[in-house]
C-alpha positions in Angstrom: -0.1 0.2 -0.3 1.6 3.0 -1.3 1.5 6.1 1.8 2.8 4.4 5.0 6.1 4.1 6.2 6.9 0.2 6.7 10.8 -1.3 8.3 12.9 0.9 9.8 11.2 4.4 10.0 8.1 3.0 11.0 9.9 2.3 14.1 12.4 6.2 14.3 8.7 8.0 14.0 7.1 5.4 16.9 10.3 6.4 18.4 9.7 10.2 17.6 6.4 9.4 19.2 8.0 8.6 22.4 10.6 11.2 23.0 7.5 13.6 21.5 5.4 12.0 24.8 8.3 12.3 27.3 9.3 15.8 26.7 5.6 17.1 26.9 5.5 15.0 30.3 8.5 16.9 31.2 7.8 20.2 31.1 4.3 19.7 32.2 6.0 18.3 35.3 7.6 21.8 35.3 5.6 24.4 34.1 1.6 22.1 34.5 -1.1 22.4 36.1 -1.2 19.8 38.1 -1.6 16.0 37.5 -5.0 15.2 37.7 -6.0 18.1 35.0 -3.3 16.0 33.0 -4.9 13.0 33.7 -9.1 14.5 33.0 -7.2 16.5 29.6 -5.4 12.7 28.3 -7.8 11.2 26.2 -9.9 14.7 24.9 -8.5 14.6 21.3 -9.7 11.1 20.8 -13.3 12.4 20.9 -12.3 13.1 18.0 -13.2 9.2 17.4 -17.1 10.0 17.6 -17.1 11.5 13.9 -16.5 7.9 12.2 -20.5 7.6 12.6 -20.2 10.3 10.2 -18.1 8.3 7.9 -14.4 7.4 7.3 -14.1 10.1 5.6 -15.6 12.5 8.3 -13.8 10.9 10.9 -9.9 10.6 9.3 -10.4 14.6 9.4 -11.5 15.0 12.1 -8.8 12.9 13.5 -6.3 14.0 11.4 -7.6 17.7 13.3 -7.1 16.8 16.5 -4.3 14.5 16.1 -1.8 16.4 14.0 0.7 19.1 15.9 -0.3 22.3 14.7 -3.1 22.9 17.3 -1.5 21.6 19.8 1.1 24.1 19.2 -0.3 27.1 18.4 -1.6 26.8 22.0 1.9 26.5 23.1 2.4 29.9 21.5 -0.5 31.3 23.3 0.8 29.7 26.7 3.9 32.0 25.9 3.4 34.5 23.9 0.5 35.9 26.1 2.0 34.1 29.4 -1.0 31.8 29.9 -0.2 28.7 32.3 -3.6 27.2 31.2 -2.9 27.4 27.7 0.3 26.2 28.1 -0.5 23.2 30.2 -3.3 22.7 27.6 -0.4 22.8 24.4 1.6 20.4 26.6 -1.3 17.8 27.4 -2.1 18.5 23.3 1.5 16.9 22.5 2.2 14.5 25.1 -1.7 12.4 24.4 -0.7 13.3 19.8 3.6 11.3 20.7 1.5 8.6 22.6 -1.0 7.8 20.1 1.9 8.0 17.8 4.5 6.3 19.5 2.0 3.4 20.2 1.6 3.2 16.1 -1.5 5.2 15.8 -0.4 7.6 13.2 -3.1 10.3 11.1 -5.3 8.6 9.0 -6.1 8.0 4.7 -10.0 8.3 4.5 -10.2 4.4 3.7 -10.9 3.5 6.7 -9.6 3.6 10.8 -7.5 1.2 10.2 -4.9 2.8 7.6 -2.8 5.2 8.6 0.7 6.9 7.6 2.2 4.8 10.3 1.0 1.3 9.0 -2.1 -0.7 9.1 -3.4 -1.2 12.5 -5.9 -3.9 14.1 -9.0 -5.4 11.3 -6.7 -3.5 8.3 -3.2 -5.1 9.3 -4.7 -8.5 10.6 -6.3 -8.6 7.2 -3.1 -7.5 5.1 -0.9 -10.0 7.3 1.1 -12.6 5.1 -0.2 -15.9 5.6 2.7 -18.7 6.0 2.8 -21.1 3.8 2.4 -24.2 5.4 5.6 -26.6 6.3 6.0 -30.4 4.7 6.5 -32.5 8.0 
């Protein structure tokens, strides 16, 4: 399938997600608004999954909007420019969430379906696409 990464590049991108997660959590520990707030907000970007009720195209658009870095970075920049701890905390939590998802292999979605991501196939898509090993003679 075109448009997905495999092998070492996929591993590197997942490692990159882990680094973003670690850096975001470290910065949040220093600048954050408390771990209760972090826990309460960490999964908020996943509410975008509800858009899949409207079909794969709507779901992919909503998911990608909430799981790409521009929005999170805008929160971080706003937090720094207007000296707002709330915006800074929101941006760090959002970056941590994206990094966590990428670390687990949940990439940005294609309109073909939830299981088709830029990091490879996931879930049922991955199981259906997996090559079947030939049986060996005894």
